[in-house]
PARO-46307 format. One record per residue (C-alpha): x, y, z; residue in one letter. Coordinates in nm, 3 decimals. Layout:
BEGIN
<east=X | north=Y | up=Z | residuo=A>
...
//
This chain:
BEGIN
<east=2.640 | north=2.160 | up=-6.319 | residuo=M>
<east=2.879 | north=1.974 | up=-6.547 | residuo=A>
<east=2.709 | north=1.726 | up=-6.785 | residuo=S>
<east=2.741 | north=1.352 | up=-6.720 | residuo=L>
<east=2.524 | north=1.225 | up=-7.001 | residuo=I>
<east=2.827 | north=1.130 | up=-7.199 | residuo=G>
<east=2.966 | north=0.923 | up=-6.914 | residuo=L>
<east=2.924 | north=0.543 | up=-6.918 | residuo=L>
<east=2.661 | north=0.461 | up=-6.659 | residuo=L>
<east=2.784 | north=0.110 | up=-6.604 | residuo=A>
<east=2.786 | north=-0.134 | up=-6.316 | residuo=C>
<east=3.113 | north=-0.319 | up=-6.299 | residuo=I>
<east=3.301 | north=-0.545 | up=-6.058 | residuo=A>
<east=3.555 | north=-0.300 | up=-5.937 | residuo=G>
<east=3.376 | north=-0.149 | up=-5.648 | residuo=L>
<east=3.541 | north=0.101 | up=-5.413 | residuo=A>
<east=3.510 | north=-0.028 | up=-5.060 | residuo=S>
<east=3.317 | north=0.199 | up=-4.835 | residuo=T>
<east=3.608 | north=0.167 | up=-4.591 | residuo=S>
<east=3.811 | north=0.362 | up=-4.847 | residuo=A>
<east=3.615 | north=0.678 | up=-4.746 | residuo=T>
<east=3.808 | north=0.671 | up=-4.425 | residuo=A>
<east=4.080 | north=0.840 | up=-4.633 | residuo=E>
<east=3.853 | north=1.139 | up=-4.659 | residuo=T>
<east=3.773 | north=1.374 | up=-4.367 | residuo=A>
<east=3.476 | north=1.308 | up=-4.156 | residuo=A>
<east=3.180 | north=1.537 | up=-4.181 | residuo=A>
<east=3.120 | north=1.775 | up=-3.886 | residuo=T>
<east=2.777 | north=1.932 | up=-3.797 | residuo=P>
<east=2.885 | north=2.259 | up=-3.959 | residuo=R>
<east=2.990 | north=2.080 | up=-4.266 | residuo=D>
<east=2.655 | north=1.900 | up=-4.283 | residuo=T>
<east=2.479 | north=2.239 | up=-4.257 | residuo=A>
<east=2.674 | north=2.376 | up=-4.558 | residuo=A>
<east=2.630 | north=2.054 | up=-4.748 | residuo=L>
<east=2.246 | north=2.023 | up=-4.696 | residuo=T>
<east=2.194 | north=2.399 | up=-4.761 | residuo=D>
<east=2.384 | north=2.377 | up=-5.091 | residuo=T>
<east=2.225 | north=2.054 | up=-5.204 | residuo=L>
<east=1.879 | north=2.205 | up=-5.127 | residuo=A>
<east=1.952 | north=2.516 | up=-5.331 | residuo=R>
<east=2.090 | north=2.337 | up=-5.619 | residuo=E>
<east=1.787 | north=2.103 | up=-5.635 | residuo=L>
<east=1.559 | north=2.398 | up=-5.621 | residuo=T>
<east=1.735 | north=2.566 | up=-5.901 | residuo=D>
<east=1.799 | north=2.260 | up=-6.134 | residuo=Y>
<east=1.581 | north=1.950 | up=-6.056 | residuo=F>
<east=1.364 | north=1.879 | up=-6.357 | residuo=V>
<east=1.032 | north=1.923 | up=-6.158 | residuo=F>
<east=1.041 | north=2.263 | up=-5.957 | residuo=P>
<east=0.756 | north=2.156 | up=-5.729 | residuo=D>
<east=0.928 | north=1.823 | up=-5.632 | residuo=V>
<east=1.254 | north=2.011 | up=-5.590 | residuo=A>
<east=1.087 | north=2.230 | up=-5.331 | residuo=Q>
<east=0.971 | north=1.920 | up=-5.147 | residuo=R>
<east=1.332 | north=1.774 | up=-5.156 | residuo=Y>
<east=1.481 | north=2.089 | up=-5.029 | residuo=A>
<east=1.223 | north=2.122 | up=-4.747 | residuo=A>
<east=1.283 | north=1.760 | up=-4.641 | residuo=A>
<east=1.660 | north=1.763 | up=-4.607 | residuo=I>
<east=1.664 | north=2.107 | up=-4.439 | residuo=R>
<east=1.409 | north=1.974 | up=-4.185 | residuo=A>
<east=1.626 | north=1.665 | up=-4.131 | residuo=R>
<east=1.935 | north=1.878 | up=-4.088 | residuo=Q>
<east=1.756 | north=2.113 | up=-3.840 | residuo=A>
<east=1.650 | north=1.805 | up=-3.641 | residuo=A>
<east=2.004 | north=1.694 | up=-3.604 | residuo=G>
<east=1.956 | north=1.377 | up=-3.822 | residuo=A>
<east=2.313 | north=1.413 | up=-3.987 | residuo=Y>
<east=2.507 | north=1.536 | up=-3.694 | residuo=A>
<east=2.615 | north=1.199 | up=-3.571 | residuo=A>
<east=2.717 | north=1.054 | up=-3.913 | residuo=I>
<east=3.098 | north=1.086 | up=-3.932 | residuo=S>
<east=3.138 | north=0.848 | up=-4.237 | residuo=D>
<east=3.107 | north=1.039 | up=-4.566 | residuo=P>
<east=2.967 | north=0.727 | up=-4.748 | residuo=A>
<east=2.704 | north=0.685 | up=-4.476 | residuo=A>
<east=2.618 | north=1.058 | up=-4.492 | residuo=L>
<east=2.583 | north=1.044 | up=-4.869 | residuo=A>
<east=2.359 | north=0.732 | up=-4.836 | residuo=A>
<east=2.142 | north=0.893 | up=-4.569 | residuo=A>
<east=2.091 | north=1.208 | up=-4.790 | residuo=L>
<east=2.005 | north=0.998 | up=-5.079 | residuo=T>
<east=1.758 | north=0.789 | up=-4.887 | residuo=A>
<east=1.586 | north=1.096 | up=-4.742 | residuo=D>
<east=1.553 | north=1.259 | up=-5.106 | residuo=L>
<east=1.419 | north=0.919 | up=-5.242 | residuo=Q>
<east=1.174 | north=0.892 | up=-4.950 | residuo=A>
<east=1.013 | north=1.209 | up=-5.082 | residuo=V>
<east=0.995 | north=1.121 | up=-5.444 | residuo=A>
<east=1.160 | north=0.829 | up=-5.606 | residuo=K>
<east=1.397 | north=0.909 | up=-5.893 | residuo=D>
<east=1.610 | north=0.661 | up=-6.080 | residuo=G>
<east=1.914 | north=0.883 | up=-6.115 | residuo=H>
<east=1.916 | north=1.134 | up=-5.815 | residuo=L>
<east=2.194 | north=1.044 | up=-5.582 | residuo=R>
<east=2.448 | north=1.197 | up=-5.347 | residuo=V>
<east=2.804 | north=1.071 | up=-5.362 | residuo=F>
<east=3.076 | north=1.097 | up=-5.095 | residuo=P>
<east=3.424 | north=1.239 | up=-5.172 | residuo=P>
<east=3.623 | north=1.028 | up=-5.410 | residuo=Q>
<east=3.861 | north=0.816 | up=-5.207 | residuo=P>
<east=4.231 | north=0.811 | up=-5.305 | residuo=A>
<east=4.194 | north=0.453 | up=-5.413 | residuo=A>
<east=3.981 | north=0.554 | up=-5.715 | residuo=A>
<east=4.261 | north=0.777 | up=-5.846 | residuo=A>
<east=4.408 | north=0.464 | up=-6.021 | residuo=A>
<east=4.131 | north=0.466 | up=-6.276 | residuo=G>
<east=3.909 | north=0.771 | up=-6.255 | residuo=P>
<east=3.609 | north=0.821 | up=-6.485 | residuo=A>
<east=3.617 | north=1.108 | up=-6.737 | residuo=P>
<east=3.613 | north=1.445 | up=-6.567 | residuo=G>
<east=3.784 | north=1.301 | up=-6.254 | residuo=G>
<east=3.466 | north=1.156 | up=-6.101 | residuo=R>
<east=3.352 | north=0.791 | up=-6.039 | residuo=P>
<east=3.108 | north=0.648 | up=-6.288 | residuo=V>
<east=2.741 | north=0.705 | up=-6.202 | residuo=V>
<east=2.519 | north=0.403 | up=-6.185 | residuo=V>
<east=2.149 | north=0.366 | up=-6.234 | residuo=T>
<east=1.962 | north=0.114 | up=-6.024 | residuo=G>
<east=1.856 | north=0.044 | up=-5.668 | residuo=P>
<east=2.075 | north=0.073 | up=-5.366 | residuo=A>
<east=2.125 | north=-0.311 | up=-5.338 | residuo=T>
<east=2.223 | north=-0.578 | up=-5.586 | residuo=A>
<east=1.947 | north=-0.670 | up=-5.835 | residuo=G>
<east=1.792 | north=-1.018 | up=-5.911 | residuo=S>
<east=2.045 | north=-1.069 | up=-6.176 | residuo=S>
<east=2.333 | north=-1.054 | up=-5.927 | residuo=G>
<east=2.651 | north=-0.851 | up=-5.948 | residuo=G>
<east=2.763 | north=-0.558 | up=-5.735 | residuo=P>
<east=2.504 | north=-0.309 | up=-5.607 | residuo=P>
<east=2.441 | north=-0.008 | up=-5.825 | residuo=P>
<east=2.494 | north=0.338 | up=-5.679 | residuo=G>
<east=2.857 | north=0.243 | up=-5.574 | residuo=A>
<east=3.179 | north=0.410 | up=-5.674 | residuo=M>
<east=3.363 | north=0.246 | up=-5.953 | residuo=M>
<east=3.735 | north=0.199 | up=-5.998 | residuo=L>
<east=3.758 | north=0.158 | up=-6.377 | residuo=R>
<east=3.543 | north=0.165 | up=-6.689 | residuo=L>
<east=3.462 | north=-0.150 | up=-6.875 | residuo=P>
<east=3.438 | north=-0.170 | up=-7.245 | residuo=P>
<east=3.105 | north=-0.029 | up=-7.380 | residuo=A>
<east=3.083 | north=-0.314 | up=-7.641 | residuo=I>
<east=3.225 | north=-0.620 | up=-7.486 | residuo=P>
<east=3.105 | north=-0.867 | up=-7.746 | residuo=A>
<east=2.998 | north=-0.861 | up=-8.107 | residuo=S>
<east=3.001 | north=-1.085 | up=-8.427 | residuo=G>
<east=2.807 | north=-1.348 | up=-8.609 | residuo=W>
<east=2.607 | north=-1.585 | up=-8.403 | residuo=L>
<east=2.474 | north=-1.763 | up=-8.714 | residuo=A>
<east=2.465 | north=-1.735 | up=-9.085 | residuo=D>
<east=2.310 | north=-1.383 | up=-9.128 | residuo=G>
<east=2.246 | north=-1.327 | up=-8.764 | residuo=V>
<east=2.462 | north=-1.046 | up=-8.615 | residuo=A>
<east=2.507 | north=-0.978 | up=-8.236 | residuo=Y>
<east=2.631 | north=-0.671 | up=-8.053 | residuo=I>
<east=2.628 | north=-0.622 | up=-7.672 | residuo=R>
<east=2.619 | north=-0.276 | up=-7.532 | residuo=F>
<east=2.694 | north=-0.231 | up=-7.160 | residuo=D>
<east=2.665 | north=0.153 | up=-7.199 | residuo=G>
<east=2.689 | north=0.452 | up=-7.431 | residuo=F>
<east=2.992 | north=0.657 | up=-7.347 | residuo=P>
<east=3.005 | north=0.844 | up=-7.683 | residuo=G>
<east=3.384 | north=0.823 | up=-7.705 | residuo=D>
<east=3.563 | north=0.804 | up=-8.047 | residuo=P>
<east=3.682 | north=0.449 | up=-7.991 | residuo=E>
<east=3.328 | north=0.310 | up=-7.923 | residuo=T>
<east=3.182 | north=0.497 | up=-8.211 | residuo=L>
<east=3.451 | north=0.384 | up=-8.436 | residuo=A>
<east=3.402 | north=0.020 | up=-8.322 | residuo=R>
<east=3.020 | north=0.054 | up=-8.372 | residuo=L>
<east=3.075 | north=0.190 | up=-8.732 | residuo=N>
<east=3.300 | north=-0.104 | up=-8.802 | residuo=Q>
<east=3.046 | north=-0.353 | up=-8.664 | residuo=F>
<east=2.780 | north=-0.187 | up=-8.896 | residuo=I>
<east=3.000 | north=-0.214 | up=-9.203 | residuo=T>
<east=3.111 | north=-0.559 | up=-9.138 | residuo=T>
<east=2.760 | north=-0.691 | up=-9.072 | residuo=H>
<east=2.596 | north=-0.499 | up=-9.361 | residuo=A>
<east=2.300 | north=-0.705 | up=-9.501 | residuo=G>
<east=2.232 | north=-0.910 | up=-9.189 | residuo=A>
<east=1.897 | north=-1.078 | up=-9.201 | residuo=R>
<east=1.857 | north=-1.046 | up=-8.818 | residuo=A>
<east=2.043 | north=-0.823 | up=-8.551 | residuo=L>
<east=2.037 | north=-0.913 | up=-8.186 | residuo=I>
<east=2.115 | north=-0.608 | up=-7.961 | residuo=I>
<east=2.203 | north=-0.724 | up=-7.606 | residuo=D>
<east=2.121 | north=-0.431 | up=-7.362 | residuo=A>
<east=2.064 | north=-0.663 | up=-7.067 | residuo=R>
<east=2.366 | north=-0.502 | up=-6.883 | residuo=A>
<east=2.324 | north=-0.148 | up=-7.029 | residuo=H>
<east=2.360 | north=0.109 | up=-6.754 | residuo=R>
<east=2.316 | north=0.435 | up=-6.949 | residuo=G>
<east=2.508 | north=0.717 | up=-7.122 | residuo=G>
<east=2.427 | north=0.946 | up=-7.399 | residuo=G>
<east=2.274 | north=0.944 | up=-7.746 | residuo=L>
<east=2.576 | north=0.931 | up=-7.974 | residuo=E>
<east=2.582 | north=0.548 | up=-8.030 | residuo=E>
<east=2.206 | north=0.551 | up=-8.109 | residuo=M>
<east=2.270 | north=0.841 | up=-8.371 | residuo=D>
<east=2.544 | north=0.624 | up=-8.527 | residuo=V>
<east=2.330 | north=0.303 | up=-8.540 | residuo=L>
<east=1.976 | north=0.430 | up=-8.622 | residuo=Y>
<east=2.059 | north=0.569 | up=-8.978 | residuo=P>
<east=2.141 | north=0.217 | up=-9.066 | residuo=H>
<east=1.834 | north=0.061 | up=-8.909 | residuo=L>
<east=1.563 | north=0.291 | up=-9.026 | residuo=F>
<east=1.457 | north=0.325 | up=-9.392 | residuo=T>
<east=1.223 | north=0.609 | up=-9.323 | residuo=Q>
<east=1.248 | north=0.910 | up=-9.088 | residuo=P>
<east=1.117 | north=0.845 | up=-8.737 | residuo=A>
<east=1.024 | north=1.043 | up=-8.428 | residuo=R>
<east=1.205 | north=0.870 | up=-8.153 | residuo=L>
<east=1.157 | north=1.053 | up=-7.805 | residuo=A>
<east=1.080 | north=1.406 | up=-7.655 | residuo=M>
<east=1.335 | north=1.544 | up=-7.433 | residuo=M>
<east=1.252 | north=1.836 | up=-7.191 | residuo=D>
<east=1.529 | north=2.023 | up=-7.005 | residuo=T>
<east=1.455 | north=2.266 | up=-6.739 | residuo=R>
<east=1.528 | north=2.618 | up=-6.880 | residuo=A>
<east=1.746 | north=2.705 | up=-6.577 | residuo=A>
<east=1.986 | north=2.416 | up=-6.664 | residuo=V>
<east=2.014 | north=2.558 | up=-7.021 | residuo=E>
<east=2.065 | north=2.908 | up=-6.894 | residuo=A>
<east=2.359 | north=2.771 | up=-6.680 | residuo=A>
<east=2.511 | north=2.618 | up=-6.990 | residuo=G>
<east=2.488 | north=2.275 | up=-6.840 | residuo=A>
<east=2.234 | north=2.107 | up=-7.058 | residuo=A>
<east=2.349 | north=1.756 | up=-7.135 | residuo=P>
<east=2.167 | north=1.745 | up=-7.478 | residuo=V>
<east=2.220 | north=2.007 | up=-7.744 | residuo=K>
<east=2.047 | north=2.104 | up=-8.070 | residuo=D>
<east=2.184 | north=1.901 | up=-8.363 | residuo=G>
<east=2.081 | north=1.705 | up=-8.673 | residuo=P>
<east=1.911 | north=1.444 | up=-8.461 | residuo=Y>
<east=1.793 | north=1.669 | up=-8.180 | residuo=L>
<east=1.538 | north=1.926 | up=-8.305 | residuo=L>
<east=1.415 | north=2.217 | up=-8.102 | residuo=R>
<east=1.042 | north=2.226 | up=-8.049 | residuo=Q>
<east=0.789 | north=2.473 | up=-7.914 | residuo=P>
<east=0.742 | north=2.440 | up=-7.530 | residuo=S>
<east=0.588 | north=2.601 | up=-7.245 | residuo=E>
<east=0.780 | north=2.857 | up=-7.026 | residuo=A>
<east=1.054 | north=2.709 | up=-6.808 | residuo=G>
<east=1.121 | north=2.420 | up=-7.043 | residuo=I>
<east=1.354 | north=2.369 | up=-7.342 | residuo=V>
<east=1.207 | north=2.090 | up=-7.555 | residuo=R>
<east=1.390 | north=1.888 | up=-7.827 | residuo=R>
<east=1.273 | north=1.600 | up=-8.048 | residuo=L>
<east=1.514 | north=1.302 | up=-8.094 | residuo=H>
<east=1.473 | north=1.177 | up=-8.448 | residuo=V>
<east=1.607 | north=0.911 | up=-8.673 | residuo=A>
<east=1.717 | north=1.003 | up=-9.030 | residuo=K>
<east=1.807 | north=0.715 | up=-9.264 | residuo=P>
<east=2.144 | north=0.690 | up=-9.428 | residuo=A>
<east=2.161 | north=0.710 | up=-9.811 | residuo=D>
<east=2.209 | north=0.335 | up=-9.804 | residuo=K>
<east=2.098 | north=0.192 | up=-9.458 | residuo=P>
<east=2.328 | north=-0.123 | up=-9.415 | residuo=L>
<east=2.099 | north=-0.287 | up=-9.170 | residuo=L>
<east=1.764 | north=-0.155 | up=-9.301 | residuo=G>
<east=1.627 | north=-0.505 | up=-9.391 | residuo=D>
<east=1.732 | north=-0.671 | up=-9.062 | residuo=A>
<east=1.494 | north=-0.806 | up=-8.825 | residuo=K>
<east=1.593 | north=-0.654 | up=-8.488 | residuo=V>
<east=1.573 | north=-0.809 | up=-8.152 | residuo=Y>
<east=1.658 | north=-0.615 | up=-7.833 | residuo=L>
<east=1.741 | north=-0.804 | up=-7.515 | residuo=L>
<east=1.646 | north=-0.624 | up=-7.183 | residuo=T>
<east=1.672 | north=-0.701 | up=-6.814 | residuo=S>
<east=1.556 | north=-0.522 | up=-6.489 | residuo=R>
<east=1.904 | north=-0.374 | up=-6.474 | residuo=R>
<east=1.875 | north=-0.206 | up=-6.823 | residuo=T>
<east=1.879 | north=0.159 | up=-6.727 | residuo=G>
<east=1.885 | north=0.522 | up=-6.847 | residuo=S>
<east=2.005 | north=0.553 | up=-7.207 | residuo=A>
<east=1.961 | north=0.170 | up=-7.231 | residuo=G>
<east=1.593 | north=0.235 | up=-7.174 | residuo=E>
<east=1.595 | north=0.527 | up=-7.430 | residuo=H>
<east=1.724 | north=0.269 | up=-7.676 | residuo=L>
<east=1.447 | north=0.024 | up=-7.580 | residuo=A>
<east=1.163 | north=0.284 | up=-7.574 | residuo=M>
<east=1.249 | north=0.436 | up=-7.921 | residuo=T>
<east=1.295 | north=0.082 | up=-8.096 | residuo=L>
<east=0.956 | north=-0.035 | up=-7.934 | residuo=K>
<east=0.751 | north=0.261 | up=-8.014 | residuo=R>
<east=0.870 | north=0.268 | up=-8.367 | residuo=T>
<east=0.815 | north=-0.109 | up=-8.407 | residuo=H>
<east=1.184 | north=-0.127 | up=-8.529 | residuo=R>
<east=1.259 | north=-0.414 | up=-8.285 | residuo=A>
<east=1.110 | north=-0.691 | up=-8.083 | residuo=T>
<east=1.193 | north=-0.634 | up=-7.718 | residuo=L>
<east=1.260 | north=-0.981 | up=-7.540 | residuo=I>
<east=1.345 | north=-1.026 | up=-7.168 | residuo=G>
<east=1.225 | north=-0.824 | up=-6.864 | residuo=E>
<east=1.090 | north=-0.470 | up=-6.802 | residuo=A>
<east=1.373 | north=-0.224 | up=-6.766 | residuo=T>
<east=1.474 | north=-0.049 | up=-6.453 | residuo=Y>
<east=1.278 | north=0.283 | up=-6.492 | residuo=G>
<east=1.522 | north=0.580 | up=-6.501 | residuo=A>
<east=1.414 | north=0.835 | up=-6.762 | residuo=A>
<east=1.540 | north=1.154 | up=-6.616 | residuo=H>
<east=1.883 | north=1.275 | up=-6.745 | residuo=Y>
<east=2.111 | north=1.528 | up=-6.585 | residuo=G>
<east=2.456 | north=1.616 | up=-6.448 | residuo=G>
<east=2.687 | north=1.671 | up=-6.171 | residuo=Q>
<east=2.656 | north=1.917 | up=-5.894 | residuo=I>
<east=2.954 | north=1.983 | up=-5.677 | residuo=D>
<east=2.889 | north=2.011 | up=-5.299 | residuo=L>
<east=3.090 | north=2.125 | up=-4.999 | residuo=P>
<east=3.354 | north=1.894 | up=-4.857 | residuo=G>
<east=3.414 | north=1.707 | up=-5.192 | residuo=G>
<east=3.066 | north=1.558 | up=-5.190 | residuo=F>
<east=2.868 | north=1.573 | up=-5.519 | residuo=W>
<east=2.530 | north=1.475 | up=-5.655 | residuo=A>
<east=2.380 | north=1.353 | up=-5.971 | residuo=F>
<east=2.079 | north=1.589 | up=-6.029 | residuo=V>
<east=1.835 | north=1.521 | up=-6.317 | residuo=P>
<east=1.740 | north=1.837 | up=-6.496 | residuo=G>
<east=1.550 | north=1.692 | up=-6.779 | residuo=G>
<east=1.324 | north=1.412 | up=-6.871 | residuo=R>
<east=1.267 | north=1.183 | up=-7.190 | residuo=S>
<east=0.926 | north=1.054 | up=-7.288 | residuo=Y>
<east=0.717 | north=0.913 | up=-7.570 | residuo=D>
<east=0.625 | north=1.203 | up=-7.815 | residuo=P>
<east=0.287 | north=1.051 | up=-7.898 | residuo=D>
<east=0.159 | north=0.951 | up=-7.550 | residuo=T>
<east=0.355 | north=1.183 | up=-7.334 | residuo=G>
<east=0.438 | north=0.891 | up=-7.117 | residuo=K>
<east=0.786 | north=0.846 | up=-6.957 | residuo=S>
<east=0.936 | north=0.516 | up=-6.838 | residuo=W>
<east=1.048 | north=0.675 | up=-6.511 | residuo=E>
<east=0.965 | north=0.438 | up=-6.227 | residuo=G>
<east=0.786 | north=0.188 | up=-6.447 | residuo=T>
<east=1.051 | north=0.076 | up=-6.706 | residuo=G>
<east=0.989 | north=-0.032 | up=-7.079 | residuo=V>
<east=0.797 | north=-0.347 | up=-7.098 | residuo=A>
<east=0.909 | north=-0.626 | up=-7.331 | residuo=P>
<east=0.713 | north=-0.757 | up=-7.627 | residuo=D>
<east=0.818 | north=-1.110 | up=-7.538 | residuo=V>
<east=0.853 | north=-1.146 | up=-7.159 | residuo=P>
<east=1.102 | north=-1.405 | up=-7.048 | residuo=V>
<east=1.373 | north=-1.432 | up=-6.766 | residuo=P>
<east=1.661 | north=-1.214 | up=-6.888 | residuo=A>
<east=1.898 | north=-1.531 | up=-6.874 | residuo=A>
<east=1.670 | north=-1.675 | up=-7.148 | residuo=D>
<east=1.635 | north=-1.379 | up=-7.374 | residuo=A>
<east=1.916 | north=-1.457 | up=-7.605 | residuo=L>
<east=1.796 | north=-1.820 | up=-7.671 | residuo=N>
<east=1.440 | north=-1.677 | up=-7.730 | residuo=K>
<east=1.583 | north=-1.429 | up=-7.979 | residuo=A>
<east=1.769 | north=-1.700 | up=-8.163 | residuo=L>
<east=1.449 | north=-1.911 | up=-8.185 | residuo=E>
<east=1.250 | north=-1.614 | up=-8.328 | residuo=L>
<east=1.531 | north=-1.559 | up=-8.578 | residuo=A>
<east=1.500 | north=-1.927 | up=-8.691 | residuo=G>
<east=1.824 | north=-2.045 | up=-8.527 | residuo=V>
<east=1.852 | north=-2.351 | up=-8.289 | residuo=D>
<east=2.029 | north=-2.208 | up=-7.980 | residuo=P>
<east=2.226 | north=-2.510 | up=-7.946 | residuo=A>
<east=2.373 | north=-2.455 | up=-8.300 | residuo=Q>
<east=2.481 | north=-2.097 | up=-8.242 | residuo=R>
<east=2.838 | north=-2.003 | up=-8.319 | residuo=R>
<east=3.068 | north=-1.957 | up=-8.012 | residuo=P>
<east=3.141 | north=-1.585 | up=-7.947 | residuo=L>
<east=3.341 | north=-1.463 | up=-7.659 | residuo=A>
<east=3.148 | north=-1.254 | up=-7.400 | residuo=G>
<east=2.809 | north=-1.391 | up=-7.501 | residuo=V>
<east=2.591 | north=-1.590 | up=-7.264 | residuo=S>
//
């Protein structure tokens, strides 16, 4: 179960056509039996909630026994059918089965040789764009825009948290360049997920006091397999927990001189803000460090990793969950509600107004709308 939390979970325009899966072999009844059996076993072993995992396994084994997959020859259609059957048992914002990677994707594979995983529903959201859950041909920049929108008002847009050195270096440079900003607008309306590294670079300069951010519970079987997508570290502290769970507390620790510690922070969200983008939203909201403006986020709080399946298929299986350390509530299925609800398209102008800037007088900045 290889970790994918460091991958950018981003929705971009380069979709792989479902017709490209014709380059892969069609699944046979024998193949589907091996596929469903392996998927059921891996879910039972690693899915975050063991009781739900048992229900998933029983459902797809029953469907296989009834011949539901025998006539599906197209790998993409088979992966979609398996995903739909799992989601019919219990909704999960990350759980998906993927078909073998088409040869067309080889021109720009994601790290680890896999397409980028996407959070979101199976059809295009209200904000438009390609449907989440599709295979991606190339990775977009994680920070497509940043700079000054007005005197003292800094802006940065995150489309994901890949945790790669280039993105972290760019974020560090942004923090240094915009030190002392009176307001910071963080645009996460197109944020599709990733890991914690960018938050752990940014938060020491936003917080002036230590803060408890989120609790993260990983199934012990995932830890025992060496596949936990989160690890102990200076910002992830091991906590006591019940049997079967490895618990960590995500914390913020101020830098010696927080460069954005006095900034008023506004976080822009949309219905397509997912996964680690929602971790960002929940932690800034619960600590009162930012005002959330826009729409409730998608609702995908379970993190996990890749499971390889027979025939080149694979699945993203959540093996852990994040939640508020005070209330115990997760944003899975519900999303994180904004403090100032407005349509996502109007969120930036509302943030500028709250920062005391006439939106019509903002400075032009490429990639900002």
